PyMOL commands that place a pseudoatom at each C-alpha (Angstrom):
pseudoatom trace, name=CA, resn=UNK, resi=1, chain=A, elem=C, hetatm=0, pos=[0.000, 0.000, 0.000]
pseudoatom trace, name=CA, resn=UNK, resi=2, chain=A, elem=C, hetatm=0, pos=[1.281, 3.432, -0.841]
pseudoatom trace, name=CA, resn=UNK, resi=3, chain=A, elem=C, hetatm=0, pos=[2.144, 5.568, 2.151]
pseudoatom trace, name=CA, resn=UNK, resi=4, chain=A, elem=C, hetatm=0, pos=[-0.173, 8.334, 0.926]
pseudoatom trace, name=CA, resn=UNK, resi=5, chain=A, elem=C, hetatm=0, pos=[-3.212, 6.056, 0.827]
pseudoatom trace, name=CA, resn=UNK, resi=6, chain=A, elem=C, hetatm=0, pos=[-2.335, 4.617, 4.247]
pseudoatom trace, name=CA, resn=UNK, resi=7, chain=A, elem=C, hetatm=0, pos=[-2.058, 8.093, 5.756]
pseudoatom trace, name=CA, resn=UNK, resi=8, chain=A, elem=C, hetatm=0, pos=[-5.365, 9.110, 4.159]
pseudoatom trace, name=CA, resn=UNK, resi=9, chain=A, elem=C, hetatm=0, pos=[-7.110, 5.976, 5.494]
pseudoatom trace, name=CA, resn=UNK, resi=10, chain=A, elem=C, hetatm=0, pos=[-5.761, 6.514, 9.007]
pseudoatom trace, name=CA, resn=UNK, resi=11, chain=A, elem=C, hetatm=0, pos=[-6.697, 10.198, 8.806]
pseudoatom trace, name=CA, resn=UNK, resi=12, chain=A, elem=C, hetatm=0, pos=[-10.290, 9.286, 7.968]
pseudoatom trace, name=CA, resn=UNK, resi=13, chain=A, elem=C, hetatm=0, pos=[-10.422, 6.912, 10.934]
pseudoatom trace, name=CA, resn=UNK, resi=14, chain=A, elem=C, hetatm=0, pos=[-9.046, 9.546, 13.310]
pseudoatom trace, name=CA, resn=UNK, resi=15, chain=A, elem=C, hetatm=0, pos=[-11.429, 12.221, 12.003]
pseudoatom trace, name=CA, resn=UNK, resi=16, chain=A, elem=C, hetatm=0, pos=[-14.361, 9.841, 12.565]
pseudoatom trace, name=CA, resn=UNK, resi=17, chain=A, elem=C, hetatm=0, pos=[-13.234, 8.965, 16.091]
pseudoatom trace, name=CA, resn=UNK, resi=18, chain=A, elem=C, hetatm=0, pos=[-15.591, 9.780, 18.956]
pseudoatom trace, name=CA, resn=UNK, resi=19, chain=A, elem=C, hetatm=0, pos=[-12.564, 10.616, 21.115]
pseudoatom trace, name=CA, resn=UNK, resi=20, chain=A, elem=C, hetatm=0, pos=[-11.337, 13.386, 18.811]
pseudoatom trace, name=CA, resn=UNK, resi=21, chain=A, elem=C, hetatm=0, pos=[-14.870, 14.657, 18.274]
pseudoatom trace, name=CA, resn=UNK, resi=22, chain=A, elem=C, hetatm=0, pos=[-15.463, 14.850, 22.020]
pseudoatom trace, name=CA, resn=UNK, resi=23, chain=A, elem=C, hetatm=0, pos=[-12.145, 16.571, 22.627]
pseudoatom trace, name=CA, resn=UNK, resi=24, chain=A, elem=C, hetatm=0, pos=[-12.905, 19.110, 19.896]
pseudoatom trace, name=CA, resn=UNK, resi=25, chain=A, elem=C, hetatm=0, pos=[-16.340, 19.867, 21.371]
pseudoatom trace, name=CA, resn=UNK, resi=26, chain=A, elem=C, hetatm=0, pos=[-14.846, 20.167, 24.861]
pseudoatom trace, name=CA, resn=UNK, resi=27, chain=A, elem=C, hetatm=0, pos=[-12.151, 22.500, 23.566]
pseudoatom trace, name=CA, resn=UNK, resi=28, chain=A, elem=C, hetatm=0, pos=[-14.847, 24.566, 21.820]
pseudoatom trace, name=CA, resn=UNK, resi=29, chain=A, elem=C, hetatm=0, pos=[-16.563, 25.132, 25.174]
pseudoatom trace, name=CA, resn=UNK, resi=30, chain=A, elem=C, hetatm=0, pos=[-13.404, 25.547, 27.268]
pseudoatom trace, name=CA, resn=UNK, resi=31, chain=A, elem=C, hetatm=0, pos=[-11.341, 27.757, 24.936]
pseudoatom trace, name=CA, resn=UNK, resi=32, chain=A, elem=C, hetatm=0, pos=[-13.485, 30.879, 25.486]
pseudoatom trace, name=CA, resn=UNK, resi=33, chain=A, elem=C, hetatm=0, pos=[-12.928, 30.582, 29.227]
pseudoatom trace, name=CA, resn=UNK, resi=34, chain=A, elem=C, hetatm=0, pos=[-9.155, 30.556, 28.628]
pseudoatom trace, name=CA, resn=UNK, resi=35, chain=A, elem=C, hetatm=0, pos=[-9.211, 33.522, 26.233]
pseudoatom trace, name=CA, resn=UNK, resi=36, chain=A, elem=C, hetatm=0, pos=[-11.335, 35.907, 28.302]
pseudoatom trace, name=CA, resn=UNK, resi=37, chain=A, elem=C, hetatm=0, pos=[-8.894, 37.740, 30.618]
pseudoatom trace, name=CA, resn=UNK, resi=38, chain=A, elem=C, hetatm=0, pos=[-11.381, 38.274, 33.433]
pseudoatom trace, name=CA, resn=UNK, resi=39, chain=A, elem=C, hetatm=0, pos=[-11.943, 34.524, 33.951]
pseudoatom trace, name=CA, resn=UNK, resi=40, chain=A, elem=C, hetatm=0, pos=[-9.258, 32.854, 36.116]
pseudoatom trace, name=CA, resn=UNK, resi=41, chain=A, elem=C, hetatm=0, pos=[-7.380, 29.870, 34.671]
pseudoatom trace, name=CA, resn=UNK, resi=42, chain=A, elem=C, hetatm=0, pos=[-8.431, 27.610, 37.537]
pseudoatom trace, name=CA, resn=UNK, resi=43, chain=A, elem=C, hetatm=0, pos=[-12.035, 28.120, 36.445]
pseudoatom trace, name=CA, resn=UNK, resi=44, chain=A, elem=C, hetatm=0, pos=[-11.131, 26.970, 32.910]
pseudoatom trace, name=CA, resn=UNK, resi=45, chain=A, elem=C, hetatm=0, pos=[-9.443, 23.852, 34.307]
pseudoatom trace, name=CA, resn=UNK, resi=46, chain=A, elem=C, hetatm=0, pos=[-12.398, 23.012, 36.549]
pseudoatom trace, name=CA, resn=UNK, resi=47, chain=A, elem=C, hetatm=0, pos=[-14.836, 23.727, 33.712]
pseudoatom trace, name=CA, resn=UNK, resi=48, chain=A, elem=C, hetatm=0, pos=[-12.880, 21.372, 31.412]
pseudoatom trace, name=CA, resn=UNK, resi=49, chain=A, elem=C, hetatm=0, pos=[-12.862, 18.631, 34.052]
pseudoatom trace, name=CA, resn=UNK, resi=50, chain=A, elem=C, hetatm=0, pos=[-16.570, 19.024, 34.723]
pseudoatom trace, name=CA, resn=UNK, resi=51, chain=A, elem=C, hetatm=0, pos=[-17.803, 19.355, 31.150]
pseudoatom trace, name=CA, resn=UNK, resi=52, chain=A, elem=C, hetatm=0, pos=[-15.224, 17.146, 29.377]
pseudoatom trace, name=CA, resn=UNK, resi=53, chain=A, elem=C, hetatm=0, pos=[-16.137, 13.652, 30.620]
pseudoatom trace, name=CA, resn=UNK, resi=54, chain=A, elem=C, hetatm=0, pos=[-19.890, 13.966, 29.935]
pseudoatom trace, name=CA, resn=UNK, resi=55, chain=A, elem=C, hetatm=0, pos=[-19.165, 15.258, 26.427]
pseudoatom trace, name=CA, resn=UNK, resi=56, chain=A, elem=C, hetatm=0, pos=[-16.734, 12.414, 25.725]
pseudoatom trace, name=CA, resn=UNK, resi=57, chain=A, elem=C, hetatm=0, pos=[-19.150, 9.828, 27.094]
pseudoatom trace, name=CA, resn=UNK, resi=58, chain=A, elem=C, hetatm=0, pos=[-21.964, 11.341, 25.045]
pseudoatom trace, name=CA, resn=UNK, resi=59, chain=A, elem=C, hetatm=0, pos=[-19.858, 11.185, 21.865]
pseudoatom trace, name=CA, resn=UNK, resi=60, chain=A, elem=C, hetatm=0, pos=[-19.018, 7.513, 22.431]
pseudoatom trace, name=CA, resn=UNK, resi=61, chain=A, elem=C, hetatm=0, pos=[-22.652, 6.675, 23.139]
pseudoatom trace, name=CA, resn=UNK, resi=62, chain=A, elem=C, hetatm=0, pos=[-23.840, 8.642, 20.109]
pseudoatom trace, name=CA, resn=UNK, resi=63, chain=A, elem=C, hetatm=0, pos=[-21.324, 6.916, 17.849]
pseudoatom trace, name=CA, resn=UNK, resi=64, chain=A, elem=C, hetatm=0, pos=[-22.436, 3.534, 19.176]
pseudoatom trace, name=CA, resn=UNK, resi=65, chain=A, elem=C, hetatm=0, pos=[-26.102, 4.316, 18.537]
pseudoatom trace, name=CA, resn=UNK, resi=66, chain=A, elem=C, hetatm=0, pos=[-25.392, 5.642, 15.043]
pseudoatom trace, name=CA, resn=UNK, resi=67, chain=A, elem=C, hetatm=0, pos=[-23.288, 2.585, 14.146]
pseudoatom trace, name=CA, resn=UNK, resi=68, chain=A, elem=C, hetatm=0, pos=[-26.003, 0.259, 15.411]
pseudoatom trace, name=CA, resn=UNK, resi=69, chain=A, elem=C, hetatm=0, pos=[-28.706, 2.122, 13.474]
pseudoatom trace, name=CA, resn=UNK, resi=70, chain=A, elem=C, hetatm=0, pos=[-26.601, 1.998, 10.314]
pseudoatom trace, name=CA, resn=UNK, resi=71, chain=A, elem=C, hetatm=0, pos=[-26.253, -1.754, 10.762]
pseudoatom trace, name=CA, resn=UNK, resi=72, chain=A, elem=C, hetatm=0, pos=[-22.474, -1.687, 11.156]
pseudoatom trace, name=CA, resn=UNK, resi=73, chain=A, elem=C, hetatm=0, pos=[-22.660, -3.514, 14.490]
pseudoatom trace, name=CA, resn=UNK, resi=74, chain=A, elem=C, hetatm=0, pos=[-25.502, -5.799, 15.454]
pseudoatom trace, name=CA, resn=UNK, resi=75, chain=A, elem=C, hetatm=0, pos=[-26.751, -5.810, 19.053]
pseudoatom trace, name=CA, resn=UNK, resi=76, chain=A, elem=C, hetatm=0, pos=[-24.676, -8.114, 21.248]
pseudoatom trace, name=CA, resn=UNK, resi=77, chain=A, elem=C, hetatm=0, pos=[-21.633, -8.300, 18.979]
pseudoatom trace, name=CA, resn=UNK, resi=78, chain=A, elem=C, hetatm=0, pos=[-18.475, -6.277, 18.724]
pseudoatom trace, name=CA, resn=UNK, resi=79, chain=A, elem=C, hetatm=0, pos=[-17.162, -4.652, 15.582]
pseudoatom trace, name=CA, resn=UNK, resi=80, chain=A, elem=C, hetatm=0, pos=[-14.484, -7.351, 15.298]
pseudoatom trace, name=CA, resn=UNK, resi=81, chain=A, elem=C, hetatm=0, pos=[-16.897, -10.278, 15.468]
pseudoatom trace, name=CA, resn=UNK, resi=82, chain=A, elem=C, hetatm=0, pos=[-19.009, -8.805, 12.669]
pseudoatom trace, name=CA, resn=UNK, resi=83, chain=A, elem=C, hetatm=0, pos=[-16.032, -8.659, 10.325]
pseudoatom trace, name=CA, resn=UNK, resi=84, chain=A, elem=C, hetatm=0, pos=[-15.219, -12.337, 10.949]
pseudoatom trace, name=CA, resn=UNK, resi=85, chain=A, elem=C, hetatm=0, pos=[-18.672, -13.437, 9.801]
pseudoatom trace, name=CA, resn=UNK, resi=86, chain=A, elem=C, hetatm=0, pos=[-18.390, -11.334, 6.654]
pseudoatom trace, name=CA, resn=UNK, resi=87, chain=A, elem=C, hetatm=0, pos=[-17.336, -12.975, 3.389]
pseudoatom trace, name=CA, resn=UNK, resi=88, chain=A, elem=C, hetatm=0, pos=[-13.566, -12.631, 2.765]
pseudoatom trace, name=CA, resn=UNK, resi=89, chain=A, elem=C, hetatm=0, pos=[-14.179, -11.247, -0.719]
pseudoatom trace, name=CA, resn=UNK, resi=90, chain=A, elem=C, hetatm=0, pos=[-16.515, -8.592, 0.702]
pseudoatom trace, name=CA, resn=UNK, resi=91, chain=A, elem=C, hetatm=0, pos=[-13.901, -7.651, 3.318]
pseudoatom trace, name=CA, resn=UNK, resi=92, chain=A, elem=C, hetatm=0, pos=[-11.299, -7.311, 0.561]
pseudoatom trace, name=CA, resn=UNK, resi=93, chain=A, elem=C, hetatm=0, pos=[-13.623, -5.148, -1.514]
pseudoatom trace, name=CA, resn=UNK, resi=94, chain=A, elem=C, hetatm=0, pos=[-14.345, -2.958, 1.504]
pseudoatom trace, name=CA, resn=UNK, resi=95, chain=A, elem=C, hetatm=0, pos=[-10.645, -2.527, 2.321]
pseudoatom trace, name=CA, resn=UNK, resi=96, chain=A, elem=C, hetatm=0, pos=[-9.920, -1.697, -1.323]
pseudoatom trace, name=CA, resn=UNK, resi=97, chain=A, elem=C, hetatm=0, pos=[-12.769, 0.824, -1.436]
pseudoatom trace, name=CA, resn=UNK, resi=98, chain=A, elem=C, hetatm=0, pos=[-11.529, 2.469, 1.773]
pseudoatom trace, name=CA, resn=UNK, resi=99, chain=A, elem=C, hetatm=0, pos=[-8.047, 2.810, 0.285]
pseudoatom trace, name=CA, resn=UNK, resi=100, chain=A, elem=C, hetatm=0, pos=[-6.425, 0.516, 2.823]
pseudoatom trace, name=CA, resn=UNK, resi=101, chain=A, elem=C, hetatm=0, pos=[-4.907, -1.689, 0.101]
pseudoatom trace, name=CA, resn=UNK, resi=102, chain=A, elem=C, hetatm=0, pos=[-3.746, -0.938, -3.429]
pseudoatom trace, name=CA, resn=UNK, resi=103, chain=A, elem=C, hetatm=0, pos=[-4.597, -2.711, -6.722]
pseudoatom trace, name=CA, resn=UNK, resi=104, chain=A, elem=C, hetatm=0, pos=[-1.776, -5.258, -6.634]
pseudoatom trace, name=CA, resn=UNK, resi=105, chain=A, elem=C, hetatm=0, pos=[-2.454, -6.227, -3.026]
pseudoatom trace, name=CA, resn=UNK, resi=106, chain=A, elem=C, hetatm=0, pos=[-6.183, -6.509, -3.699]
pseudoatom trace, name=CA, resn=UNK, resi=107, chain=A, elem=C, hetatm=0, pos=[-5.645, -8.810, -6.680]
pseudoatom trace, name=CA, resn=UNK, resi=108, chain=A, elem=C, hetatm=0, pos=[-3.057, -10.935, -4.841]
pseudoatom trace, name=CA, resn=UNK, resi=109, chain=A, elem=C, hetatm=0, pos=[-5.332, -11.424, -1.828]
pseudoatom trace, name=CA, resn=UNK, resi=110, chain=A, elem=C, hetatm=0, pos=[-8.342, -12.069, -4.067]
pseudoatom trace, name=CA, resn=UNK, resi=111, chain=A, elem=C, hetatm=0, pos=[-6.457, -14.851, -5.854]
pseudoatom trace, name=CA, resn=UNK, resi=112, chain=A, elem=C, hetatm=0, pos=[-5.496, -16.377, -2.492]
pseudoatom trace, name=CA, resn=UNK, resi=113, chain=A, elem=C, hetatm=0, pos=[-9.109, -16.258, -1.280]
pseudoatom trace, name=CA, resn=UNK, resi=114, chain=A, elem=C, hetatm=0, pos=[-10.378, -17.858, -4.485]
pseudoatom trace, name=CA, resn=UNK, resi=115, chain=A, elem=C, hetatm=0, pos=[-7.716, -20.596, -4.283]
pseudoatom trace, name=CA, resn=UNK, resi=116, chain=A, elem=C, hetatm=0, pos=[-8.562, -21.248, -0.641]
pseudoatom trace, name=CA, resn=UNK, resi=117, chain=A, elem=C, hetatm=0, pos=[-12.282, -21.452, -1.380]
pseudoatom trace, name=CA, resn=UNK, resi=118, chain=A, elem=C, hetatm=0, pos=[-11.695, -23.833, -4.294]
pseudoatom trace, name=CA, resn=UNK, resi=119, chain=A, elem=C, hetatm=0, pos=[-9.537, -26.050, -2.037]
pseudoatom trace, name=CA, resn=UNK, resi=120, chain=A, elem=C, hetatm=0, pos=[-12.241, -26.089, 0.635]
pseudoatom trace, name=CA, resn=UNK, resi=121, chain=A, elem=C, hetatm=0, pos=[-14.868, -26.986, -1.960]
pseudoatom trace, name=CA, resn=UNK, resi=122, chain=A, elem=C, hetatm=0, pos=[-12.759, -29.808, -3.414]
pseudoatom trace, name=CA, resn=UNK, resi=123, chain=A, elem=C, hetatm=0, pos=[-12.089, -31.224, 0.071]
pseudoatom trace, name=CA, resn=UNK, resi=124, chain=A, elem=C, hetatm=0, pos=[-15.753, -31.126, 1.034]
pseudoatom trace, name=CA, resn=UNK, resi=125, chain=A, elem=C, hetatm=0, pos=[-16.928, -32.687, -2.260]
pseudoatom trace, name=CA, resn=UNK, resi=126, chain=A, elem=C, hetatm=0, pos=[-16.168, -36.301, -1.225]
pseudoatom trace, name=CA, resn=UNK, resi=127, chain=A, elem=C, hetatm=0, pos=[-18.015, -35.730, 2.036]
pseudoatom trace, name=CA, resn=UNK, resi=128, chain=A, elem=C, hetatm=0, pos=[-21.058, -34.459, 0.143]
pseudoatom trace, name=CA, resn=UNK, resi=129, chain=A, elem=C, hetatm=0, pos=[-20.979, -37.476, -2.155]
pseudoatom trace, name=CA, resn=UNK, resi=130, chain=A, elem=C, hetatm=0, pos=[-20.730, -39.863, 0.813]
pseudoatom trace, name=CA, resn=UNK, resi=131, chain=A, elem=C, hetatm=0, pos=[-23.572, -38.108, 2.603]
pseudoatom trace, name=CA, resn=UNK, resi=132, chain=A, elem=C, hetatm=0, pos=[-25.910, -38.441, -0.369]
for i in range(1, 132): cmd.bond("trace and resi %d" % i, "trace and resi %d" % (i + 1))
show_as sticks, trace
zoom trace
């Protein structure tokens, strides 16, 4: 994978992170208290400690609800367990579409998946014949 596409993919993940969103919202509320000269700095620190955790928790909860509504994560399963149940070809297509892998890597992995599936089918064929 080219370094540019890797950096872009990681950048998209960071930008869509509930942690960074919550920190940005917290900073949006706290920064004015730091800039105004009549407000003491201890007030800004206390305000950040009081308002920061609820905002971060709210962002994580909101992201979880949105992901569940979009169907990314089913109830009772983690994001990792959903990707294991997904078809390997679909996972490859998704990684290629997200820019995580380049053309050559996509084609190489696709060939490996197809070879693996054909081996599994040929090994299970005698069992199917015996079972009939």
